[in-house]
N, C-alpha and C positions, 0 to 999 in steps of 0.2 A: 505493500499500499505506499511507503517511502513515495511520493513522488517530484524527484527534485532537477531544475538543470535545464536546460534541453526542453527535455519533455514538459516541462506545466508553465515553458514562456509560447510552445509549440500553443499547447492550450490553450492559453490566456489569448495569443494572437492568431486560434480559429472564433475565440467567443466572438473576441473585433469586430473580422470583418463579414459572420454570422453564411464562410463558405461553405460550412462543412454541417451535415444532415442529423441530430440523433439519431433515436432509432424510435421510432415513431411514440410517443405514451398511451397512443389512442389503441394500440395494435396490445396493448394488457401484458401487465408481466411479465416476465417468466418464470415457472416455477422455481423455486430457489432452497434447499433443503438447512437443518438449520443450525445452526449450533459450531457456525465453522466460527466464530466471532476475531477468539484471540487468538486461533490462526493466520486470522486477515487481518494482526498489528502487527509482528513483528519485532518492528522498527520502533515499538514502543511501550518494550518492557522490558523493566531491569526485575533485579532478583538480590535487593537488600537480606543480609540475616536474620536484619530483626523484623521481619513479616515473610517465616513464611509461608509457606504455598497453602488454598487448605480445598475443600470440596473434592472429597475421592468419594467418590461414583456413587452410594451408600448416600453419603451427604445429596448428590444434583438430586438421585430419584427420592429421598427426605422433601426439599424445596419444591419438587415437582408433585407430587404427591401434596402437600400442605401447597400449592397454588392450587391449585385443582379443585383442594376441596374449600375453603377463602367461595374463590370464581364459580365456581357450581352452584351458589348465591346469592349469586352479585348478574343486577341485567347486564346487557352487552359482552362486547368482542373484545382481550386485552391483548398484547402479546412487549417485549418487555429484554434488553440485556443489558447482562454489567461488566462488565470490567473493569479488574486492577492494573494500575501498571505498576503494582510497590511490587503486587508475587506474582506477575504472568493471568495470575485466574478468572477467570470470566464462566459467566453462564449466560444458558438467551432461554428465553417460555417461547414459546408459538411464536419463532419469528421468521417463520414461512410464511405470514399474513402481510398483506399489506395496507395499508391505514393512511390515508387522508391527514397534513400532517399539522393547516392551519398556520398557528403564526410560526409553528419550530421552526416551521418553512424559513423564516428571517433570519434562523443561524446561518444555513446552506446560503442566504442570498450573503448576508454578511462574510462569512468566506471566502465568497467570490468576490465583492468590490474593494478586499483587502488581497488579492490573487492579485486581480487583473493593475492597482495601482505597485503592487510588486511590478507586474511585469513592466509598466508604464517607467521604471523605479521613479516614483514621486511618494509621496506621500499621500494620506485622501486629502480632497481640500476640505476649505473649510466652508462646503454646504455640504460635503458627502459626509464630512465626519459627525456632523448638526443632522445631519439623514438619519446618521446610524442610530446615534445616540437611542433618539429617537422613541424611535425604531426597536430596538434595546428594549431598555429602558421603557420603557411607560407603551408598548405593542405600532405601533403608532401605525396604522394602514397604510395612509396616503404617502407614507417614509419608505413602505416596501412597495409603496407599486414605483414607486418613483428610484428606486433602486432599481428592480429588478427590471425595468425597462434600461437601464443602467449598462446592465453585467448582460443584456443582450437576456432579454428576457427569459422560456424556451429553454433553446437551446444554448446558449449562456450558460444555465444554471444549469442545464443537461452532459456541454462539455466540461465545467469543471469538475463534475459529481463525478464521471469515468477516470478522469484524470487524479482524481482522491481514492479511488476506489468501490466507489459506494454508484454503481453505473446498474445494479436495481434502482431506483430511487429515480422516477419520473415526474418530473416539475408539468408544473399545473397550463399550462396554454395561455397565450393571447396576454392579461395580463393580471391573468389570475394563478396568478400565485397559493392560495394557499387552499389548491387542492393540489396541486403535488404529491408526490403516496411517496410514498417509505416503510420498513421494515424496520424496525426502533437500534440493528445492528453493521445495520447502512449510520442510524444515526452518532452511533458510535465513531464509525471513521471518522468525519466531519468535524466533530466535540475533540475529536485526534488530532484533526489539522487545526487546530486553533491550538491548543498545548502543548504539547509536543518539541522541544527545543530537539529532536530528530520530522516535526513535518517539515510541509516546504514552504514557514510563512515563517513572515522574522522574528526574533523577537520581543522589535518596538510592538509591533501588528498587534504580535500571541498577549505584550500588556493589556493592550487597548480591548480585543474580545475579553479580557476577561475582565476592566474593570467597567464593562456595559452587561455584562454577567450576572456577573456579584453587587450588581445595586439596582438590580428593575422593584418599578417601585410597587409596595410595602403590600396591598391589596394584590398585587401578581407573584408573589412570590409564596409561594403555598408548591406542591407537587412534587418533586427526589427530593427538595431542602427537610421534609417530614421524615430523609431517614440519616439525617443527619448531622453524627453527637458532638457533647460538647469540643468546642475547641474547630469542629473543620472548619473549614475556606471554601464555604460554598457560593457557584456561581452555576448560571440557571440558561433555560424559558422557557415559557409556559403557552402550547395555542387550543382554546378552544370554537367552538364552532356546534352551530344545531345543525346540521346536513341537510339540504336537504336532499337529497341521494338517500337518505334514511330518515326521509320520512319525519323532520326536522328533533327527532333524538338524535344526540347531541356524543361528537365527539373530543376528549379532554386529553391532552399528552400535558410532559413533562419528561426533559433530558435537561442533564449535566451532570456535577468536576464535585466531586465532596473529595477535598485535601486535608491529610492528619502526614500528622511524623512517620503510619505507619504505615496509611494505604493511597493511594491517588487511582480515585474509583467516576471514572464514567459508565455512567445511569443512562435509561432512555426507559422509558413505561410508554405505552400509543396506545389507543383509548377508543369507542366507538361503538352507539349505541341507549347508554349512559338513556337516562326517565326526566337528569336535569345535571346543571355543570357543577351544584354540589357533592351529589350523588354518582358524578365520575370523579372530580373532585374526593372525594373519601377512599373512588377500588384504584389510580394512581398510588398514591399516599398510603396505601397500604401494602400493595404486591414493592413500593419500593425496597421500603420497611424489611418485608422479610430476604429482598432478594440481598442488600445488602448488607444483615445482619447475619445471613450466611456464610457470606463472604469474610466478616471480624470477629466470625465466629461466637453471635451470638444467643442469647439465652432462648429466643423469639416463635422459634420453631412450633405454632402450637396451632389450636381449631382457631378462626378467628371470629369477628360477635360477626351474626348477619343484617341483610342489608331493614333497616330501620334503629339496630343499635346500634353503631359506625358513629364515629366521634363529629363533629362539625370539624370544617377544614382549618388550621390557624391551631388547632386546639392539640394534644402532644395522647400518643397511642396509648 
């Protein structure tokens, strides 16, 4: 997945020119087997002695059973992925499904914007930086629409996703970035590109992305942050949408990074068909807690509360 030097410049030059067409998202994504994400991120992995790898085969089966047990009582569908760069340990859950990204697509737009500027050997303009800030921190849709056009829209984002190894992400047509479809493990690759010193984005732009994603306005700071431990540095972006294609049922997504002395966790939880936003948030947060707790070997693999017993967003577990 490591993309550097000439190959990335070629990709970004193609974005600017629009001369090469990506695969047609209307044709639908091909089926992709789950469980590959940690093998797809080799250059993100370090293995310090202080954080031994976790999740045995039995741990994985137990976690899958726990998630199945919890989600059997929940409306809608969920897929998720987590990767710990400190240990090289990862886990995916139902990762062969594709979901609308809603405002989570803005993270990919940000990555493409930064890479386009780097290919031109320049920093972001003041206007670009202002748009990026409100797009990520306040989830401003007008800013996202303008930046989506600036990176080349559907074709531009598709080229960047392919260059980052996330070619199973299918950007929305025209100005409709919010109907971009993807899998959780694909979103981990985008997070990796935005955060890894081994990745294609400069240190200055990685710091900018981290600053934006770690200062999301408080009402939008739910999601994978619910899985954070005391002292974790949290950066995230969420997406939510009453999806017309699902009869107005809610798409609720959260991706982000939880970083501590012992762990560096990339987390993505995508969901659809929840009857309400709050129900979707509660589901996404519980799934994130279960996965992160398993990688940290926290004693959380227990039966989860049924629908109607969940805590309100923002409350602790």
